[in-house]
N, C-alpha and C positions, 0 to 999 in steps of 0.2 A: 690451072695455076701452078707455077713451079714451086716445088717444095724441097726443103732441106731437112734431113732428119738426123738427130743424134740419139743413139741408144744409151740409156743411163741405167745403172744397176738399181737405183731407187725408184725412179719415175718411169722407167721403161722408155717410152717414145717422147722426145722433146722435138716438136716439129716447128718449122718456120715457113710460112707461106710468103715467099720472097716477092710476090706480086703486091703484097700489102706493105705500105711504106714503113710502118713500125717494125714489122717482122724483118724487113730488109735491113733496117738500121741495126737491129739487135744482132743479126747474123754477121754484119760487117764488123760490129764492135767485138764480137767473139774472135774474129780473125785479126784484130789489131795486135800489134807487137806487145803492147803493155798488158793486154789481157792474156795473150798466149804465155807470157812470163809466169802466170799463176800455175801453169802445168808443172813448174819447177819449184813450187812452194808446197811442201806437204801440209795438209790440213791439221794434223795432230803432232807436229814436231817429232819428238822422240818416242811417241807412244808405241811405235812398232817394236821397240825393245821388249815390251811386255805383251803386246798383241801384234804378232807378225804380219797380219793382214792389213794393219792400219797404215798403209803407205799411200793412201789416196791424197789428191791434191786440192788446193783451193780453187783450181779451175773447175773441177767437177762439182764442188760445193756451190760455186757461184752460178753455174748452170742450173743446179737444183733449186737455188733460191729464186731464180727467175721463174722457173716452171711452177714452183709453189705459189709465188706471188700472182702469176697468171690465174691459177686455180682459185685463189682467194678472191681476186677481183671478179671472177666469173660468178662465184656463189654469192658475193655481196650484191652483184647486179641483179641476180634472180630474186633477192628478197627486198630490194629497194628500187628506186628509180634509176634510170640509166646513168652511167658514169661518163663524165666529160673526157674527151679524147686527150686533151692536154695533160690532165691529171694522170690518166692511164700511161701516157708516154713517159712522163717524168718518173712515175713510180716504178715502171718496169725497167727503164734504163738504170735507175738507182739500184734496183734489186740486183741487176747483172754486175754492176760496177762497185758494189759496196765494199768489197775486200781488195780492191785494186792496189792499195798502198801497203799491203802486208809485206814485211821484209822476211829474210831467211829465218827459219825457226820462229816465225811470227812474233809473239809478244816478247820472247826472250831477247831477240836481237834489238827490238826497239827500245828496251830498257837500257841496253848498253850504249847504243848509238845515239839515243835521245831523239829519234825520229818517230813520232806517233803515227801509226798507220792511217788514222783518220785525216791528218793534215797532208800526208803524202797522196792519199786518194784525191783530195781536193786539188792538189797541185797538178796531178796528171789530167784531171778533168779540165782545168783552167789554163794549162800551159799550151800556148800555140804550137810548141814544138812536138807535142804528143800526137800520135795517130788517133787516139781516142778523141781528143779535142777537135781535130779536123773533121772527123766523121760526124760528131755532134753538131758542129757549126754548119756543115754542109746540109744537114737535115733541117736545122733551124738555127739561125745565127745567134739566137738568145738561149738556146738549149744548154750550153755549158754552164751559164750562170743560173739557169733554172734548176739544174741538177745540184750545183753547189749550194744553192739556197735551200734545197730540199734536205740536204745532209746537215745543214746548220740551223734548221728552223727553231725558233723560240717556242717554248712550251705552250704559250698562249695562242700560238698560230698553228698548232698541230691539227691535222685532220686524220681521218681514217687511212688515207694514203700513207701518211707517216707511220701509223701503227702497223701497217702491213709489213714495213721494212724494219721497224725498231720499236718493239713493245714486248710485253710478256706473252703475247700471242702473235709472233711475227714469223715471216717466211724463213728468216735466218735460223731461228731456233728450231722450227719444224724440220728443216732440212738437215741441219747438222746432227740433231739427235738420231734421226733415222739413218743417215749416211754413216755416221761414226759407229753406231751400233752394228749396222750391217757389215761394214768393212773390217771392224775389229773382231767380229764374230762373237761379241759379248752378249748381244741381244737385250742388253739392259735398257736401251733407248727406244724400244718399240712401243707405239701407241696407235690409236685408231685415227689417223689423219683424215681419211675420207669422211668419217662421221663428224669430226670436228669442223671440217670445212663446210659441210652441209648445214651446220648450225650457225655459221657466221652471219652477222648482220651489222647494222650501225645504229647508234642511238638516235633519239629524236632530233638532236641538233645537227646530225650529220657530221659531227666532228670527232667521234670516237668509234673505234671498233668494238663490237659487242657480240655476244652469243645468245642464242635462244635457250630455253629450258632443256631442249633436247641434247644440248652439248655438255651438260654438267658432268656426266660420267666420263666423257671423252677428255675434258679438261683435267679431271682428277687423274686419269690415266697418264696424260701428258706430263703433269707436274711430278708424278712419281717417277716417270721415265727420266726426267731431267735430274732429279735428285740422285737416282741410282747411277746415272752416267758420271756425274761428278764424283760420287763416292767410290765407284769401282774402276773407272777408266781415267778420267781427267786428273784425279788426285791419287792414282795408283802410285805406290811408293817407288817402284822402279822408274816410272815415267818422271816423277818429280826429281828423283836422284839424278837421272840423266840430264834433265833440263837445267838443273842447278849446275851440273858440270859444264854444260854448254856455256852458261853465263860466266862461270869462272874462267873458261878458256878464252872467251871473247874479252873479258876484263883484263886478263893477263896480256893478250895480244895488243889491246889498246894501250896498256901501260908501256909495253915495249915500243909501240909505234910512236908514242909521245916522246920517248927517250931516243928515238931514231935507231933502235936496236932490232926492229922487226925486218928480217931479210926478205920475207915473202908475206903478202903479195907486193908488187911494185907500188911505189908511191902514187903513181897516176891511176891506179886501178880503183874500181868502184868499192871494193872491200876495204882497202886502205883508207880511202877518203871517208867512207861511212864510219869506220872505227874512230876516226878523229872528229866525227860530227860535222864534216865539211859538206857543203851543198853539192849535190850531184846534178849533172845534166840528165835529161830524160833518157838519153842513150845509156848513160852509166847506171841509172836506176834500173833499166831493163836488164842489165847484166847482173844485178845484185839478186842472187837466188840461192837456194839450198845447195845447188851444184857447186857454186863458187866457194861457199863456206866449207862444204865437205872436202873439197880439194885442198883448201887451206889446212884443214885438220890433218890430212894425210901428210902434207909437207911439214907442218909443225910437229907432228909426232916423231919426225926424224931430225928435228932441228937442234940447235945448240942450247936452247933454254930448257933446262931439265924439268921445271915446273910445268910449262906449257906442253912439253912432249909427253909427260906422264898423263896429264888430263886427256889429251887428244888420243893417245893410245887406248886409254880406257873407253872413250867414246866409240872408237872404231871397232873394238873387239868386245864390247859389252862388259867391261870390267867396271861396273858402276859402283858408286860408293854404297856402303852398307848403312842400314837404317836403324836408328834407335828412336822408338816412338815415345814421345813425351805428352801425348794427347790428354793424359790424365792430370796434367799440371796446369796451373793458371799461367798467364803470360809472364809474370815476374819470376816465378819459380823456374819456368822453362828457360828463360834467359840466364838465370843464375846457373842452371845446370849446363847450359852451353858454354858459359865462361869457364866453368870448372873443366869441362872436357877439352876446350881449346887450350887451356894452360897445360893440361896433361899431354896433349899431342905435341905442343911446342917443346915441352921438356924432354919428350922422347925423340926429338930430332925432326919432327914434322914442321909444317908451316901452317899456323893457325888461320892464315888468310886464304889458303888454297886446299888444305887437306880435310876440311870439314866445313859445313855450313848449317845454319838453322833455317828451317823451312816452315812457314805457317800458311799454307794455302787455305782460302776461305771462299765460300759462295753462299748466297741466300737463294734457295730454290724458288721461293715465292715471296714477293714484296707486297705487303698490303698496308692499308692505312685506315684508322678508325673513321676518317671522314668519308669513307666509301668511294663512290664512283667519281667524286670531285678530284680525287687524287689521280694524277696521270699514270701512276704505276699500277693501279688496280684493274683487274679483269672485271668487266661489267656484264651482267646477265640481264637480258630483257625478258621480263615475265610475260605471260600470255595476255595480261591486262595492259601491257605497254609500259608498266613501271620498270625503272632501272634499279638494280640492286647490285652492290658489290659482291663479287663471288665469295669472299671470305665470310659474308653474312649468311650464305646459303649452305656452303659445304664446310665440314670440319677439317678437310685436308689442308687448306692454307694455314690454319693455326699451327698445325703440326710442322709445317715446312717453313713458317715465317721466323726462322732463326738461322744463324749461320751454320753451315756445315764446315767445320774447321778441324784441321789436324796440326799438331806440333811435332816436328821430327828433327832429329839431328842426322845428317848424312855425313859419313866419315869414310875416308879411304880405307880399304880393306886392311892394310898393314897396321893401321892405328885403331882398328875396331876394338880389340881387346884392351888397349890402353884407355880408351874412352869409357868402355863398359865397366872397367874396374873402379874408376872414380865415381861413376854414376850409380853403381849398385846400391849404396846406402840411401840415395835419393829415390830410387825406383822401387825400393822394397821397404816396407815399414814393419815387417814381422819381427819376431824375436831373433831369428837367425837368417842369415843370407843363404839363399838356395844356390847350388852350384850352377855354373854356366855350362850348359850342355851343348855339345856339337856332335854330329855324326860323320864328320869328315868334310874336307874341302871339295872333293870331287863330285859336286852335284848333290851331296847329302844335305839334309836340312837340319838346322839346329835352332831351337826356339827357347828363349827365356821369357817366361811370363811372370809378371810381378803385380803387386796390388795396384800400383799407380800407373805403370806403363809397361812396355814390352820391348825386348831386343830380339830382332828376328833376322835370320838368314834366308828365310823362305821367300818364294816368289808369290806369296798370297797377296790379296788385295789389301787396301788400307784398313786402319782401325775402324771397327764397325760403329762406334758410338760417337756421333757428332756432338760438339760442345757449343754452347751459346757464344756469341761473339763477345770479344773483350774490347774491340775497337783498336787493338794493337796492330802495328804494321808487321812486316816480315822482312827478314834479311834478303830473301830472294824476290820479294814483291808479291802482293796478293795475286791470286789467279795463277795461270800456268800457260806455258807455250802451247800445251795441248788443248787449252781451252779455246773453243772457237771464238 
């Protein structure tokens, strides 16, 4: 039987037996133009400024999710009755295509353009003009609608197939943790995937993914890996600073486009239309990628608009905004501190709308509920007796992780860092005397100011080590991150 093989840094061999209809379809989808576009969308946005190896794409991740979903279904089938082929087909196709709608710089771009990637994925699947749609229709004329329905299923209609793609134990998270950890070189996301897969099963109703007792330690390891990746990679201060600058650049470009003052790109281009929130053809969408935006950054860095040029120059040459950590403050105090810093920057000749921003990234490593396994969010353990128990009732780890990992930071242009620091020192330090602000030089030297409530840092260290409980507050740059998968 003919075989196609893709070598992968995480899963090694990803094989397709092209004599089998499902494998043949999957391999054709991989070569579709809309899927190949994912080669030009980096998985972690600007994370490569902190972790130089993190230049991998959503193309590789999507292949990894497919392979992980395959393995999950194989192990589920070993512990239960056979899996119906229609369910297998829709599940694996959805695994491959789940990130199809991601725009340039992922979540950052969609917040500016107003194009949610989930809706764009649905459109590509359902649009007769897309190559993906045509391939699905040729395999099964109802398959495009089956895949769309799979992505939009109501909670009451979920089955373990949906859990394989979207849950707290899904193929998406399994792959991005291992892949992002490996490619960044951080190793914070490593966990025992093979043992966890070996412990997979389904509950007695056949509607929920579950694990056996053998998998408890592997799940604890996995949850710790997710926590550490958010704390040290996805929420790294350099990553967050750069992604905030990307958002500022796109917002500025959009403002200029609305005013008909944006000279590049051309009005008919995909980037220009996306900035204005205009509907794109499938062909235009295929052209919308990191390459197109990065080229815009190069042009804008030499353009007439000084604000846009300064931000884009910083993105191109890693002149990211400096960080003032307010994580020791509550939401109200942090916003008051930001207002004080913004006024000082404005008074010093800066622009409060573009020379600094307040960032409050947040994530909950594990979501549990006192109602146990009736909650769709809970991880369920099947005991040896067959009884189902919520994971948080068995392990102490979920309780420790069932609160938001949150940071509050001001990111400010380097030329206004001292201005902002000066007005914030009384708020950051509650001692009898203010300590001096120490620097050891601009040329790569590190200077760190530590205070009782927060810290001002010039170093390239990871983020503040102490997560705070959620306040339910929003964030100027939006919760989550472009680096977040």
